[in-house]
C-alpha positions as CSV (number, residue, x, y, z in Angstrom):
1,M,-13.2,21.8,9.9
2,S,-16.3,21.3,12.0
3,A,-16.1,19.8,15.4
4,T,-18.8,17.3,14.4
5,L,-16.9,16.1,11.4
6,L,-13.7,15.8,13.3
7,S,-15.5,13.9,16.1
8,D,-17.1,11.5,13.6
9,F,-13.8,10.8,11.9
10,C,-12.2,10.1,15.3
11,I,-15.0,7.6,16.1
12,F,-14.4,6.0,12.6
13,A,-10.7,5.6,13.4
14,E,-11.5,4.1,16.8
15,L,-13.9,1.6,15.2
16,T,-11.4,0.4,12.6
17,G,-8.1,0.6,14.5
18,L,-4.8,1.8,13.0
19,E,-3.9,-1.8,12.0
20,N,-6.7,-1.7,9.5
21,A,-5.8,1.7,8.0
22,K,-4.2,-0.1,5.0
23,N,-7.8,-1.0,4.0
24,V,-9.1,2.6,4.1
25,V,-9.3,5.1,1.3
26,L,-9.8,8.7,2.6
27,T,-11.6,10.7,0.0
28,T,-12.0,14.4,-0.6
29,T,-14.9,15.7,-2.6
30,M,-16.2,18.7,-4.4
31,W,-13.2,19.1,-6.7
32,D,-15.6,19.6,-9.6
33,M,-17.0,22.6,-7.8
34,F,-13.9,24.3,-6.5
35,G,-11.2,22.9,-8.8
36,H,-7.6,22.4,-8.0
37,T,-7.1,25.8,-6.4
38,D,-4.5,26.6,-3.8
39,A,-7.2,27.1,-1.2
40,A,-8.7,23.6,-1.9
41,S,-5.3,22.0,-1.8
42,K,-4.4,23.7,1.5
43,W,-7.7,22.5,2.9
44,E,-6.9,18.9,1.9
45,Q,-3.4,19.2,3.3
46,R,-4.8,20.3,6.7
47,W,-6.8,17.0,6.8
48,R,-3.7,15.1,5.7
49,D,-1.6,16.7,8.5
50,D,-4.3,16.2,11.2
51,P,-6.5,14.3,11.8
52,W,-5.7,11.9,8.9
53,N,-2.0,11.7,9.5
54,D,-2.1,8.6,11.8
55,M,-4.3,6.7,9.3
56,I,-2.0,7.7,6.4
57,D,1.1,6.8,8.3
58,N,-0.4,3.3,8.8
59,G,-1.3,2.7,5.1
60,A,-4.5,4.6,4.3
61,A,-4.7,6.1,0.8
62,V,-6.0,9.5,0.0
63,E,-8.0,10.0,-3.2
64,R,-9.8,12.9,-4.7
65,L,-13.3,12.4,-6.1
66,P,-12.8,14.5,-9.2
67,F,-16.5,14.7,-10.2
68,N,-19.8,14.3,-8.4
69,N,-21.0,11.4,-10.5
70,S,-21.4,7.6,-10.3
71,D,-18.3,6.9,-12.4
72,S,-16.0,8.8,-10.1
73,T,-17.7,7.3,-7.1
74,W,-17.3,3.7,-8.4
75,S,-13.6,4.4,-9.2
76,I,-13.1,5.1,-5.5
77,V,-15.1,1.9,-4.5
78,D,-12.9,-0.1,-6.9
79,K,-9.8,1.2,-5.2
80,I,-11.2,0.2,-1.8
81,V,-12.1,-3.3,-3.0
82,N,-8.7,-3.8,-4.7
83,K,-6.9,-2.5,-1.6
84,S,-8.5,-5.0,0.7
85,H,-6.4,-8.2,0.3
86,Q,-7.9,-9.8,3.4
87,K,-11.0,-9.3,5.4
88,P,-10.0,-6.9,8.2
89,V,-11.0,-7.6,11.8
90,L,-12.0,-4.2,13.1
91,L,-10.7,-3.0,16.5
92,F,-14.3,-2.7,17.6
93,Q,-14.9,-6.4,16.8
94,Q,-11.7,-7.5,18.6
95,E,-12.7,-5.5,21.7
96,M,-16.3,-6.7,21.8
97,V,-15.9,-10.3,20.7
98,D,-12.4,-11.4,21.5
99,R,-11.7,-9.4,24.6
100,R,-15.4,-9.4,25.7
101,K,-15.4,-5.7,26.6
102,P,-18.7,-3.9,27.1
103,L,-19.4,-1.2,24.6
104,E,-18.5,1.6,27.0
105,A,-15.1,0.1,27.5
106,T,-14.2,0.0,23.8
107,C,-12.2,2.7,22.1
108,A,-15.2,3.5,19.9
109,G,-17.5,3.5,22.9
110,K,-15.3,5.9,24.8
111,A,-15.2,8.2,21.8
112,L,-19.0,8.1,21.5
113,R,-19.3,8.8,25.2
114,Q,-17.1,11.9,24.8
115,K,-19.2,13.1,21.9
116,L,-22.4,12.6,23.8
117,D,-21.0,14.3,26.9
118,R,-20.0,17.3,24.8
119,A,-23.4,17.4,23.1
120,T,-25.3,17.4,26.5
121,M,-23.1,20.1,27.9
122,Q,-24.1,22.4,25.0
123,V,-27.8,21.9,25.6
């Protein structure tokens, strides 16, 4: 798993907050290319174990996108829509609006700052 992908997921988790995980559907792709092999299943399990474990423990669903086509994609979208029983208030919204935190003091802002700091150290 690439550091960029992991970092982007962490920022997503900080934006939504664990209390909104029940409205999230984590989706793995490329099953039509690689099939249901042991290697593919192990790769998916690594994501389930970490970094997705906190989101899953808090109600996020995991789905496989079986084919790279619009029907498969819309089936995932339908699951997201049907999963959302109420409009979630994102952690980022709570921090910025309700708590009046500046961007850099929010969980997402801190995660973005860490990502930017790492990127500038590599240059």
